[in-house]
SEMARDO-890430 format. One record per residue: residue in three letters; z, x, y of N, C-alpha, C, O, CB in turn; residue number from 1. Coordinates in Angstrom, 3 decimals. Last residue first. Glycine has a CB too. Layout:
N
ALA / Z / X / Y / Z / X / Y / Z / X / Y / Z / X / Y / Z / X / Y / NUM
...
END
This chain:
116
UNK / 19.049 / 5.138 / 3.322 / 17.783 / 5.577 / 3.937 / 18.041 / 6.638 / 4.988 / 17.101 / 7.129 / 5.613 / 17.036 / 4.385 / 4.567 / 116
UNK / 21.495 / 6.170 / 0.826 / 20.936 / 5.318 / 1.874 / 19.675 / 5.917 / 2.455 / 19.284 / 7.039 / 2.132 / 21.956 / 5.090 / 2.976 / 115
UNK / 21.776 / 6.463 / -2.681 / 21.648 / 7.143 / -1.383 / 21.009 / 6.166 / -0.397 / 20.091 / 5.426 / -0.752 / 20.791 / 8.466 / -1.504 / 114
UNK / 23.766 / 6.290 / -5.711 / 22.899 / 5.714 / -4.689 / 22.907 / 6.533 / -3.411 / 23.887 / 7.204 / -3.086 / 23.319 / 4.292 / -4.389 / 113
UNK / 23.977 / 6.325 / -9.203 / 24.297 / 7.048 / -7.970 / 23.282 / 6.608 / -6.920 / 22.083 / 6.555 / -7.194 / 24.269 / 8.622 / -8.183 / 112
UNK / 25.296 / 4.779 / -12.006 / 24.281 / 4.670 / -10.960 / 24.807 / 5.425 / -9.738 / 25.932 / 5.198 / -9.292 / 23.957 / 3.157 / -10.614 / 111
UNK / 25.775 / 5.392 / -15.493 / 26.229 / 5.544 / -14.114 / 25.046 / 5.400 / -13.162 / 23.936 / 5.839 / -13.465 / 26.927 / 6.912 / -13.914 / 110
UNK / 26.842 / 4.604 / -18.703 / 25.740 / 4.556 / -17.755 / 26.304 / 4.500 / -16.327 / 27.173 / 3.690 / -16.006 / 24.819 / 3.329 / -18.040 / 109
UNK / 27.320 / 5.711 / -21.911 / 28.008 / 5.483 / -20.650 / 26.953 / 5.631 / -19.567 / 26.253 / 6.642 / -19.504 / 29.222 / 6.483 / -20.438 / 108
UNK / 26.713 / 4.585 / -25.219 / 26.192 / 5.091 / -23.951 / 27.149 / 4.763 / -22.820 / 27.720 / 3.673 / -22.773 / 24.803 / 4.505 / -23.661 / 107
UNK / 26.732 / 5.351 / -28.753 / 27.275 / 4.700 / -27.567 / 26.673 / 5.333 / -26.322 / 26.187 / 6.464 / -26.356 / 28.819 / 4.799 / -27.538 / 106
UNK / 25.647 / 4.735 / -32.146 / 25.583 / 5.476 / -30.880 / 26.187 / 4.652 / -29.748 / 26.160 / 3.422 / -29.774 / 24.123 / 5.855 / -30.543 / 105
UNK / 25.390 / 3.577 / -34.513 / 26.769 / 3.683 / -34.035 / 26.823 / 4.466 / -32.725 / 27.902 / 4.819 / -32.248 / 27.660 / 4.357 / -35.097 / 104
UNK / 22.882 / 1.342 / -35.743 / 23.270 / 2.480 / -34.914 / 24.749 / 2.418 / -34.535 / 25.288 / 1.344 / -34.271 / 22.410 / 2.532 / -33.652 / 103
UNK / 22.161 / -1.005 / -37.065 / 22.818 / 0.049 / -37.840 / 23.325 / 1.219 / -36.987 / 24.128 / 2.016 / -37.472 / 21.865 / 0.572 / -38.878 / 102
UNK / 20.606 / -3.045 / -36.013 / 22.062 / -3.165 / -35.920 / 22.828 / -2.061 / -36.612 / 24.048 / -2.162 / -36.742 / 22.486 / -4.459 / -36.484 / 101
UNK / 18.017 / -2.141 / -36.268 / 18.439 / -3.311 / -37.059 / 19.959 / -3.433 / -37.105 / 20.527 / -3.868 / -38.106 / 17.883 / -3.220 / -38.490 / 100
UNK / 17.272 / -0.311 / -34.421 / 17.992 / 0.198 / -35.589 / 18.405 / -0.912 / -36.545 / 19.081 / -0.645 / -37.538 / 19.217 / 0.967 / -35.149 / 99
UNK / 16.209 / -0.885 / -32.023 / 15.263 / -0.903 / -33.146 / 15.919 / -0.377 / -34.422 / 15.233 / -0.038 / -35.386 / 14.014 / -0.065 / -32.811 / 98
UNK / 17.257 / -2.616 / -29.105 / 17.615 / -1.904 / -30.330 / 16.516 / -2.010 / -31.380 / 15.959 / -3.085 / -31.602 / 18.924 / -2.447 / -30.893 / 97
UNK / 16.780 / -2.202 / -25.801 / 16.222 / -2.940 / -26.934 / 16.453 / -2.105 / -28.189 / 15.906 / -1.010 / -28.319 / 14.689 / -3.250 / -26.728 / 96
UNK / 18.652 / -2.454 / -22.860 / 18.410 / -1.692 / -24.081 / 17.872 / -2.618 / -25.151 / 18.427 / -3.690 / -25.390 / 19.697 / -0.989 / -24.566 / 95
UNK / 18.509 / -2.186 / -19.342 / 18.375 / -3.040 / -20.516 / 18.053 / -2.141 / -21.708 / 17.283 / -1.189 / -21.589 / 17.264 / -4.138 / -20.308 / 94
UNK / 20.324 / -1.820 / -16.342 / 19.581 / -1.186 / -17.419 / 19.636 / -2.108 / -18.636 / 20.661 / -2.724 / -18.923 / 20.157 / 0.234 / -17.751 / 93
UNK / 19.860 / -2.990 / -12.947 / 20.608 / -2.903 / -14.202 / 19.732 / -2.175 / -15.214 / 18.547 / -1.943 / -14.973 / 21.025 / -4.329 / -14.729 / 92
UNK / 20.254 / -3.659 / -9.463 / 19.571 / -2.950 / -10.543 / 20.473 / -2.994 / -11.779 / 21.698 / -3.031 / -11.664 / 19.232 / -1.463 / -10.133 / 91
UNK / 19.725 / -5.570 / -6.450 / 20.483 / -5.249 / -7.658 / 19.611 / -4.465 / -8.633 / 18.386 / -4.591 / -8.629 / 21.015 / -6.536 / -8.326 / 90
UNK / 18.048 / -5.951 / -4.232 / 19.504 / -5.975 / -4.051 / 20.313 / -5.526 / -5.261 / 21.472 / -5.140 / -5.115 / 19.925 / -7.343 / -3.685 / 89
UNK / 15.220 / -3.947 / -3.153 / 15.806 / -5.095 / -3.839 / 17.314 / -4.934 / -3.793 / 17.813 / -3.894 / -3.363 / 15.290 / -5.216 / -5.316 / 88
UNK / 13.631 / -1.646 / -2.628 / 13.740 / -2.741 / -1.674 / 14.170 / -4.029 / -2.377 / 13.544 / -5.076 / -2.206 / 12.404 / -2.950 / -0.944 / 87
UNK / 13.765 / 1.517 / -3.022 / 14.361 / 0.385 / -3.725 / 14.596 / -0.763 / -2.747 / 15.648 / -0.835 / -2.110 / 15.689 / 0.800 / -4.411 / 86
UNK / 12.565 / 4.100 / -2.710 / 11.970 / 2.885 / -2.162 / 12.464 / 1.646 / -2.866 / 11.662 / 0.804 / -3.271 / 10.471 / 2.951 / -2.248 / 85
UNK / 12.883 / 5.832 / -5.825 / 12.823 / 5.846 / -4.358 / 12.168 / 4.565 / -3.881 / 11.313 / 4.006 / -4.568 / 12.043 / 7.091 / -3.831 / 84
UNK / 14.717 / 6.635 / -8.656 / 13.901 / 5.607 / -8.017 / 14.018 / 5.747 / -6.502 / 15.123 / 5.778 / -5.960 / 14.333 / 4.182 / -8.476 / 83
UNK / 15.056 / 8.334 / -11.672 / 15.177 / 8.444 / -10.216 / 14.218 / 7.444 / -9.589 / 13.040 / 7.404 / -9.944 / 14.876 / 9.906 / -9.717 / 82
UNK / 16.830 / 8.353 / -14.690 / 15.752 / 7.724 / -13.930 / 16.045 / 7.911 / -12.447 / 17.170 / 7.671 / -12.008 / 15.608 / 6.204 / -14.290 / 81
UNK / 17.735 / 10.129 / -17.672 / 17.890 / 9.861 / -16.249 / 16.625 / 9.253 / -15.643 / 15.506 / 9.591 / -16.029 / 18.252 / 11.142 / -15.516 / 80
UNK / 19.882 / 10.968 / -20.359 / 18.615 / 10.391 / -19.927 / 18.790 / 9.946 / -18.481 / 19.850 / 9.448 / -18.100 / 18.173 / 9.192 / -20.852 / 79
UNK / 21.375 / 13.259 / -22.467 / 21.421 / 12.667 / -21.134 / 20.013 / 12.222 / -20.746 / 19.068 / 13.009 / -20.801 / 21.996 / 13.677 / -20.088 / 78
UNK / 22.184 / 12.577 / -25.941 / 21.864 / 13.439 / -24.812 / 21.973 / 12.683 / -23.508 / 22.577 / 11.613 / -23.439 / 20.471 / 14.023 / -24.962 / 77
UNK / 20.973 / 11.701 / -29.228 / 21.994 / 11.746 / -28.191 / 21.564 / 12.681 / -27.083 / 20.664 / 13.499 / -27.277 / 23.343 / 12.183 / -28.768 / 76
UNK / 17.791 / 10.227 / -29.942 / 18.766 / 11.302 / -30.090 / 19.790 / 11.189 / -28.972 / 19.504 / 10.648 / -27.903 / 18.076 / 12.698 / -30.073 / 75
UNK / 15.942 / 8.406 / -29.285 / 16.177 / 8.580 / -30.721 / 17.156 / 9.717 / -30.992 / 17.333 / 10.127 / -32.139 / 14.856 / 8.846 / -31.448 / 74
UNK / 14.532 / 6.204 / -26.931 / 15.609 / 7.147 / -27.252 / 15.824 / 7.190 / -28.759 / 15.881 / 6.156 / -29.423 / 16.923 / 6.754 / -26.530 / 73
UNK / 11.983 / 5.634 / -24.571 / 12.414 / 5.526 / -25.961 / 13.464 / 6.594 / -26.227 / 13.317 / 7.742 / -25.807 / 11.209 / 5.672 / -26.940 / 72
UNK / 11.930 / 4.072 / -21.552 / 12.197 / 5.371 / -22.153 / 12.721 / 5.153 / -23.575 / 13.781 / 4.555 / -23.761 / 13.218 / 6.190 / -21.296 / 71
UNK / 10.377 / 2.457 / -18.826 / 10.709 / 2.455 / -20.246 / 10.894 / 3.877 / -20.756 / 10.113 / 4.772 / -20.434 / 9.621 / 1.740 / -21.053 / 70
UNK / 9.498 / 2.328 / -16.232 / 10.859 / 2.829 / -16.443 / 11.253 / 2.889 / -17.917 / 12.358 / 3.331 / -18.234 / 11.843 / 1.960 / -15.699 / 69
UNK / 7.078 / 1.271 / -15.264 / 7.093 / 2.617 / -15.847 / 8.494 / 3.189 / -16.057 / 8.665 / 4.408 / -16.060 / 6.315 / 3.547 / -14.971 / 68
UNK / 8.568 / -1.046 / -13.004 / 7.367 / -0.487 / -13.619 / 7.561 / 0.962 / -14.062 / 8.133 / 1.775 / -13.335 / 6.205 / -0.573 / -12.651 / 67
UNK / 11.309 / -2.814 / -13.802 / 10.838 / -1.791 / -12.878 / 9.729 / -1.030 / -13.597 / 9.940 / -0.448 / -14.661 / 12.009 / -0.826 / -12.417 / 66
UNK / 11.218 / -6.278 / -14.588 / 11.184 / -4.889 / -15.052 / 10.695 / -3.974 / -13.935 / 9.768 / -4.324 / -13.205 / 10.278 / -4.749 / -16.297 / 65
UNK / 13.349 / -8.583 / -12.933 / 11.992 / -8.117 / -13.211 / 12.075 / -6.657 / -13.647 / 12.898 / -5.894 / -13.141 / 11.058 / -8.283 / -11.956 / 64
UNK / 15.488 / -11.470 / -13.035 / 15.281 / -10.024 / -13.148 / 13.815 / -9.732 / -13.433 / 13.124 / -10.517 / -14.082 / 16.178 / -9.423 / -14.260 / 63
UNK / 17.738 / -13.855 / -11.885 / 16.320 / -13.519 / -12.050 / 16.124 / -12.014 / -11.993 / 16.536 / -11.358 / -11.036 / 15.464 / -14.208 / -10.969 / 62
UNK / 20.446 / -14.043 / -11.397 / 19.937 / -14.635 / -12.633 / 18.482 / -14.267 / -12.898 / 18.032 / -14.360 / -14.040 / 20.079 / -16.139 / -12.580 / 61
UNK / 23.053 / -11.758 / -10.180 / 21.797 / -12.499 / -10.082 / 21.346 / -13.051 / -11.435 / 21.799 / -12.594 / -12.484 / 20.711 / -11.605 / -9.504 / 60
UNK / 26.466 / -12.153 / -9.527 / 25.497 / -11.591 / -10.482 / 24.210 / -12.412 / -10.405 / 24.255 / -13.634 / -10.547 / 26.073 / -11.588 / -11.950 / 59
UNK / 27.884 / -11.723 / -6.328 / 27.414 / -12.659 / -7.346 / 26.366 / -11.986 / -8.223 / 25.469 / -11.318 / -7.709 / 26.837 / -13.936 / -6.694 / 58
UNK / 30.142 / -8.979 / -5.716 / 28.921 / -9.755 / -5.467 / 28.564 / -10.649 / -6.647 / 28.899 / -10.365 / -7.797 / 27.758 / -8.822 / -5.162 / 57
UNK / 33.202 / -8.459 / -4.702 / 32.575 / -8.771 / -5.981 / 31.324 / -9.604 / -5.743 / 31.424 / -10.821 / -5.583 / 33.561 / -9.516 / -6.913 / 56
UNK / 34.545 / -8.168 / -2.277 / 34.109 / -6.957 / -2.984 / 33.507 / -7.211 / -4.358 / 33.316 / -6.263 / -5.118 / 35.261 / -6.031 / -3.132 / 55
UNK / 36.033 / -11.365 / -2.540 / 35.886 / -10.127 / -1.764 / 35.560 / -8.933 / -2.664 / 36.216 / -8.715 / -3.683 / 37.168 / -9.845 / -0.968 / 54
UNK / 33.916 / -13.306 / -4.721 / 35.240 / -13.001 / -4.190 / 35.076 / -11.725 / -3.368 / 34.051 / -11.057 / -3.498 / 36.329 / -12.833 / -5.348 / 53
UNK / 31.173 / -13.537 / -4.459 / 31.915 / -14.571 / -5.170 / 33.373 / -14.499 / -4.728 / 33.983 / -15.518 / -4.403 / 31.785 / -14.402 / -6.721 / 52
UNK / 28.887 / -12.847 / -1.920 / 30.165 / -12.478 / -2.528 / 30.800 / -13.693 / -3.182 / 30.951 / -14.743 / -2.557 / 31.118 / -11.873 / -1.479 / 51
UNK / 25.389 / -12.336 / -2.312 / 26.499 / -13.188 / -1.891 / 27.759 / -12.723 / -2.600 / 27.708 / -12.262 / -3.741 / 26.209 / -14.690 / -2.195 / 50
UNK / 22.276 / -11.606 / -1.935 / 23.514 / -10.830 / -2.039 / 24.640 / -11.659 / -1.438 / 24.827 / -11.688 / -0.222 / 23.388 / -9.440 / -1.317 / 49
UNK / 19.770 / -13.182 / -3.877 / 20.583 / -13.141 / -2.661 / 21.886 / -12.393 / -2.917 / 22.508 / -12.531 / -3.970 / 20.878 / -14.567 / -2.155 / 48
UNK / 17.619 / -11.105 / -5.884 / 18.498 / -12.251 / -5.692 / 19.373 / -12.076 / -4.464 / 19.678 / -10.953 / -4.062 / 19.365 / -12.467 / -6.920 / 47
UNK / 15.886 / -9.267 / -6.664 / 15.948 / -9.485 / -5.222 / 16.791 / -10.719 / -4.920 / 16.692 / -11.304 / -3.841 / 14.530 / -9.639 / -4.628 / 46
UNK / 16.526 / -6.975 / -9.234 / 16.580 / -8.360 / -8.778 / 16.662 / -8.380 / -7.255 / 17.408 / -7.613 / -6.645 / 17.790 / -9.110 / -9.409 / 45
UNK / 15.220 / -4.902 / -11.883 / 15.659 / -5.130 / -10.511 / 15.688 / -6.617 / -10.219 / 14.990 / -7.411 / -10.848 / 14.743 / -4.404 / -9.513 / 44
UNK / 15.738 / -2.780 / -14.717 / 15.328 / -4.055 / -14.144 / 15.928 / -4.194 / -12.750 / 17.007 / -3.671 / -12.472 / 15.760 / -5.239 / -15.052 / 43
UNK / 14.676 / -0.130 / -16.863 / 15.402 / -0.602 / -15.694 / 14.847 / -1.940 / -15.253 / 13.654 / -2.212 / -15.389 / 15.324 / 0.419 / -14.548 / 42
UNK / 15.083 / 0.394 / -20.374 / 14.239 / 0.167 / -19.206 / 15.141 / -0.329 / -18.082 / 16.220 / -0.872 / -18.319 / 13.083 / -0.860 / -19.514 / 41
UNK / 15.245 / 2.050 / -23.569 / 15.857 / 1.625 / -22.313 / 14.757 / 1.287 / -21.312 / 13.648 / 1.817 / -21.385 / 16.800 / 2.729 / -21.747 / 40
UNK / 14.971 / 1.494 / -27.032 / 14.298 / 1.775 / -25.776 / 15.110 / 1.222 / -24.617 / 15.597 / 0.093 / -24.659 / 12.884 / 1.184 / -25.773 / 39
UNK / 16.031 / 3.055 / -30.135 / 15.650 / 1.946 / -29.282 / 14.977 / 2.393 / -28.015 / 14.477 / 3.513 / -27.917 / 16.838 / 1.126 / -28.949 / 38
UNK / 18.510 / 4.311 / -31.699 / 17.133 / 4.008 / -32.067 / 16.717 / 2.793 / -31.257 / 17.003 / 1.654 / -31.626 / 16.979 / 3.753 / -33.616 / 37
UNK / 20.859 / 7.049 / -31.339 / 20.361 / 5.702 / -31.098 / 18.952 / 5.526 / -31.654 / 18.296 / 6.496 / -32.031 / 20.378 / 5.391 / -29.606 / 36
UNK / 23.286 / 8.879 / -32.498 / 21.839 / 8.810 / -32.713 / 21.363 / 7.379 / -32.534 / 21.448 / 6.576 / -33.463 / 21.461 / 9.333 / -34.119 / 35
UNK / 25.760 / 10.178 / -30.174 / 25.304 / 9.652 / -31.462 / 23.794 / 9.619 / -31.526 / 23.108 / 10.246 / -30.719 / 25.867 / 8.254 / -31.704 / 34
UNK / 26.006 / 9.305 / -26.872 / 26.697 / 10.020 / -27.941 / 26.281 / 9.382 / -29.261 / 26.434 / 8.174 / -29.441 / 28.262 / 9.981 / -27.752 / 33
UNK / 24.361 / 9.552 / -23.810 / 24.395 / 8.933 / -25.137 / 25.066 / 9.864 / -26.123 / 24.745 / 11.050 / -26.203 / 22.975 / 8.576 / -25.620 / 32
UNK / 24.398 / 8.662 / -20.580 / 24.885 / 9.725 / -21.457 / 25.129 / 9.095 / -22.815 / 25.983 / 8.222 / -22.966 / 26.192 / 10.408 / -20.891 / 31
UNK / 22.137 / 7.816 / -18.190 / 22.737 / 7.325 / -19.431 / 23.119 / 8.533 / -20.284 / 22.260 / 9.329 / -20.663 / 21.754 / 6.371 / -20.206 / 30
UNK / 21.838 / 7.274 / -14.779 / 22.014 / 8.289 / -15.819 / 22.727 / 7.656 / -17.011 / 23.783 / 7.039 / -16.863 / 22.817 / 9.518 / -15.278 / 29
UNK / 19.814 / 6.489 / -12.095 / 20.567 / 5.925 / -13.217 / 20.629 / 7.002 / -14.284 / 19.606 / 7.578 / -14.655 / 19.908 / 4.594 / -13.770 / 28
UNK / 19.716 / 6.800 / -8.639 / 19.529 / 7.484 / -9.910 / 20.387 / 6.766 / -10.945 / 21.555 / 6.471 / -10.692 / 19.903 / 9.009 / -9.808 / 27
UNK / 17.999 / 5.529 / -5.732 / 19.130 / 5.621 / -6.652 / 18.715 / 6.371 / -7.905 / 17.530 / 6.549 / -8.189 / 19.661 / 4.219 / -7.014 / 26
UNK / 17.278 / 4.737 / -2.268 / 16.986 / 5.366 / -3.550 / 18.225 / 5.425 / -4.418 / 19.351 / 5.378 / -3.925 / 16.426 / 6.764 / -3.344 / 25
UNK / 18.205 / 3.014 / -0.264 / 16.791 / 3.341 / -0.345 / 16.411 / 3.921 / -1.704 / 15.338 / 3.625 / -2.228 / 16.426 / 4.315 / 0.750 / 24
UNK / 20.399 / 0.286 / 0.062 / 20.145 / 1.591 / -0.545 / 18.650 / 1.824 / -0.635 / 17.904 / 0.931 / -1.038 / 20.795 / 1.692 / -1.943 / 23
UNK / 21.657 / -2.099 / 0.613 / 21.200 / -1.265 / 1.726 / 20.891 / 0.150 / 1.268 / 21.101 / 1.106 / 2.014 / 22.248 / -1.234 / 2.833 / 22
UNK / 22.289 / -3.331 / -1.916 / 21.599 / -4.067 / -0.858 / 21.051 / -3.213 / 0.285 / 20.042 / -3.593 / 0.879 / 22.519 / -5.069 / -0.296 / 21
UNK / 22.904 / -2.912 / -4.755 / 22.324 / -1.853 / -3.924 / 21.629 / -2.466 / -2.703 / 20.464 / -2.149 / -2.465 / 21.320 / -0.996 / -4.748 / 20
UNK / 25.094 / -3.382 / -7.425 / 24.588 / -3.936 / -6.169 / 24.137 / -2.790 / -5.263 / 24.875 / -1.833 / -5.032 / 25.674 / -4.807 / -5.463 / 19
UNK / 24.360 / -3.323 / -10.775 / 24.841 / -2.499 / -9.669 / 24.247 / -3.087 / -8.399 / 23.033 / -3.271 / -8.306 / 24.447 / -0.972 / -9.847 / 18
UNK / 25.276 / -5.521 / -13.431 / 24.412 / -5.181 / -12.309 / 25.117 / -4.237 / -11.347 / 26.325 / -4.341 / -11.133 / 23.966 / -6.444 / -11.577 / 17
UNK / 25.932 / -4.456 / -16.805 / 26.254 / -5.233 / -15.617 / 25.359 / -4.749 / -14.480 / 24.756 / -3.680 / -14.571 / 27.772 / -5.104 / -15.242 / 16
UNK / 23.190 / -4.098 / -19.153 / 24.402 / -3.644 / -18.481 / 24.780 / -4.650 / -17.400 / 24.028 / -5.584 / -17.121 / 24.207 / -2.227 / -17.872 / 15
UNK / 22.123 / -5.877 / -22.020 / 21.926 / -5.550 / -20.613 / 23.246 / -5.094 / -20.033 / 24.300 / -5.630 / -20.374 / 21.364 / -6.759 / -19.823 / 14
UNK / 20.732 / -5.518 / -25.374 / 21.767 / -5.796 / -24.389 / 21.348 / -5.398 / -22.997 / 20.364 / -4.685 / -22.801 / 23.035 / -5.088 / -24.754 / 13
UNK / 20.317 / -5.687 / -28.847 / 19.662 / -5.802 / -27.554 / 20.719 / -6.186 / -26.527 / 21.521 / -7.086 / -26.776 / 18.497 / -6.849 / -27.593 / 12
UNK / 22.414 / -3.370 / -30.691 / 21.901 / -4.714 / -30.429 / 21.143 / -4.681 / -29.107 / 21.308 / -3.744 / -28.326 / 23.059 / -5.774 / -30.392 / 11
UNK / 23.742 / -0.994 / -30.785 / 23.283 / -1.549 / -32.058 / 22.762 / -2.980 / -31.921 / 22.678 / -3.713 / -32.906 / 24.410 / -1.514 / -33.068 / 10
UNK / 25.221 / 0.828 / -28.977 / 23.766 / 0.630 / -28.966 / 23.240 / 0.156 / -30.314 / 22.394 / 0.813 / -30.920 / 23.066 / 1.921 / -28.572 / 9
UNK / 28.035 / 0.112 / -27.113 / 27.537 / 0.290 / -28.474 / 26.069 / -0.103 / -28.541 / 25.707 / -1.230 / -28.205 / 28.367 / -0.542 / -29.478 / 8
UNK / 29.125 / 1.794 / -24.331 / 28.323 / 0.648 / -24.746 / 27.724 / 0.932 / -26.123 / 26.979 / 1.899 / -26.280 / 27.205 / 0.343 / -23.705 / 7
UNK / 30.960 / 3.380 / -22.843 / 30.986 / 3.331 / -24.307 / 30.291 / 2.081 / -24.859 / 30.815 / 1.405 / -25.744 / 32.426 / 3.378 / -24.801 / 6
UNK / 30.431 / 1.485 / -20.008 / 31.261 / 2.546 / -20.576 / 31.330 / 2.341 / -22.078 / 31.710 / 1.268 / -22.546 / 32.691 / 2.555 / -19.944 / 5
UNK / 28.325 / 0.718 / -17.298 / 28.609 / 0.533 / -18.726 / 29.401 / 1.742 / -19.210 / 29.084 / 2.881 / -18.866 / 27.284 / 0.352 / -19.561 / 4
UNK / 28.225 / 1.357 / -14.699 / 27.858 / -0.022 / -15.020 / 28.008 / -0.314 / -16.508 / 27.839 / -1.454 / -16.939 / 26.426 / -0.300 / -14.581 / 3
UNK / 29.923 / 3.250 / -12.327 / 29.659 / 3.078 / -13.756 / 29.363 / 1.609 / -14.029 / 30.133 / 0.726 / -13.649 / 30.867 / 3.570 / -14.616 / 2
UNK / 28.749 / 4.748 / -9.491 / 29.263 / 3.501 / -9.994 / 28.925 / 3.415 / -11.480 / 27.754 / 3.500 / -11.850 / 28.684 / 2.296 / -9.206 / 1
END
Protein backbone atom coordinates (compact mmCIF):
# COMPACT_ATOMS: atom_id res chain seq x y z
CA UNK A 1 0.00 0.00 0.00
CA UNK A 2 1.51 3.35 -0.99
CA UNK A 3 0.93 6.00 1.67
CA UNK A 4 2.91 8.78 -0.06
CA UNK A 5 3.97 9.36 -3.66
CA UNK A 6 6.63 11.94 -4.61
CA UNK A 7 6.33 13.61 -1.20
CA UNK A 8 8.45 16.79 -1.19
CA UNK A 9 10.80 16.69 1.81
CA UNK A 10 11.18 20.42 2.51
CA UNK A 11 8.81 20.77 5.49
CA UNK A 12 7.64 18.85 8.56
CA UNK A 13 4.92 16.44 7.44
CA UNK A 14 3.01 13.23 8.03
CA UNK A 15 1.97 10.60 5.51
CA UNK A 16 -1.56 9.32 5.26
CA UNK A 17 -2.37 6.43 7.57
CA UNK A 18 -2.13 2.78 6.59
CA UNK A 19 -4.86 0.72 8.23
CA UNK A 20 -3.50 -2.49 9.76
CA UNK A 21 -6.29 -3.80 12.06
CA UNK A 22 -5.54 -7.54 11.73
CA UNK A 23 -1.84 -7.40 10.86
CA UNK A 24 0.91 -8.84 13.03
CA UNK A 25 3.91 -7.36 11.24
CA UNK A 26 4.68 -4.79 8.58
CA UNK A 27 7.50 -3.15 6.67
CA UNK A 28 7.67 0.53 5.73
CA UNK A 29 9.96 1.43 2.84
CA UNK A 30 10.86 4.99 1.84
CA UNK A 31 12.53 5.46 -1.55
CA UNK A 32 14.18 8.88 -1.59
CA UNK A 33 15.29 10.74 -4.70
CA UNK A 34 17.59 13.71 -4.11
CA UNK A 35 19.38 14.93 -1.01
CA UNK A 36 17.11 15.26 2.02
CA UNK A 37 18.04 16.74 5.36
CA UNK A 38 15.87 15.52 8.18
CA UNK A 39 14.56 12.64 10.21
CA UNK A 40 11.85 10.02 9.70
CA UNK A 41 9.99 8.18 12.45
CA UNK A 42 7.02 5.84 12.57
CA UNK A 43 3.86 6.54 14.52
CA UNK A 44 1.03 4.20 15.53
CA UNK A 45 -2.58 4.71 16.56
CA UNK A 46 -4.93 2.39 18.40
CA UNK A 47 -7.84 4.56 17.33
CA UNK A 48 -11.09 2.76 16.60
CA UNK A 49 -11.27 1.18 13.16
CA UNK A 50 -14.45 2.65 11.66
CA UNK A 51 -15.43 3.08 8.03
CA UNK A 52 -16.33 6.58 6.86
CA UNK A 53 -17.40 5.16 3.50
CA UNK A 54 -17.03 1.59 2.19
CA UNK A 55 -13.32 0.63 2.04
CA UNK A 56 -12.22 3.99 3.51
CA UNK A 57 -11.38 3.82 7.23
CA UNK A 58 -11.64 6.89 9.42
CA UNK A 59 -8.29 8.68 9.90
CA UNK A 60 -7.31 8.57 13.60
CA UNK A 61 -6.51 11.71 15.60
CA UNK A 62 -4.27 10.30 18.36
CA UNK A 63 -0.76 9.12 17.45
CA UNK A 64 2.21 7.81 19.44
CA UNK A 65 5.81 7.41 18.28
CA UNK A 66 6.96 3.83 17.68
CA UNK A 67 9.96 3.41 19.94
CA UNK A 68 13.42 3.44 18.29
CA UNK A 69 12.03 4.12 14.80
CA UNK A 70 13.86 7.43 14.25
CA UNK A 71 16.15 7.45 11.23
CA UNK A 72 18.17 10.49 10.13
CA UNK A 73 18.40 10.89 6.35
CA UNK A 74 20.95 12.96 4.44
CA UNK A 75 21.22 11.11 1.12
CA UNK A 76 18.93 9.57 -1.45
CA UNK A 77 18.36 5.83 -1.34
CA UNK A 78 16.10 3.23 0.21
CA UNK A 79 15.27 3.30 3.93
CA UNK A 80 13.31 0.54 5.61
CA UNK A 81 11.66 -0.32 8.94
CA UNK A 82 10.46 -3.81 9.94
CA UNK A 83 7.97 -4.10 12.81
CA UNK A 84 6.72 -7.32 14.45
CA UNK A 85 3.94 -7.50 17.00
CA UNK A 86 1.86 -4.59 15.70
CA UNK A 87 -1.07 -4.54 18.09
CA UNK A 88 -2.57 -1.26 16.87
CA UNK A 89 -4.88 -0.27 14.02
CA UNK A 90 -2.95 2.34 12.04
CA UNK A 91 0.62 3.32 11.16
CA UNK A 92 2.08 6.37 9.42
CA UNK A 93 5.48 7.93 8.83
CA UNK A 94 6.44 11.42 10.01
CA UNK A 95 9.25 13.57 8.58
CA UNK A 96 10.98 16.43 10.40
CA UNK A 97 12.81 18.73 7.97
CA UNK A 98 16.15 20.27 8.93
CA UNK A 99 16.86 21.87 5.53
CA UNK A 100 15.00 25.10 6.38
CA UNK A 101 12.72 24.39 3.43
CA UNK A 102 15.58 24.19 0.91
CA UNK A 103 15.48 20.45 0.09
CA UNK A 104 14.12 19.34 -3.29
CA UNK A 105 14.26 15.64 -2.36
CA UNK A 106 11.14 13.52 -2.74
CA UNK A 107 10.02 10.25 -1.17
CA UNK A 108 7.64 7.48 -2.18
CA UNK A 109 6.58 5.45 0.85
CA UNK A 110 5.09 1.95 0.79
CA UNK A 111 3.77 -0.29 3.58
CA UNK A 112 3.82 -4.09 3.17
CA UNK A 113 1.84 -6.13 5.71
CA UNK A 114 1.69 -9.75 6.89
CA UNK A 115 -0.95 -11.43 9.05
CA UNK A 116 -0.31 -13.53 12.13
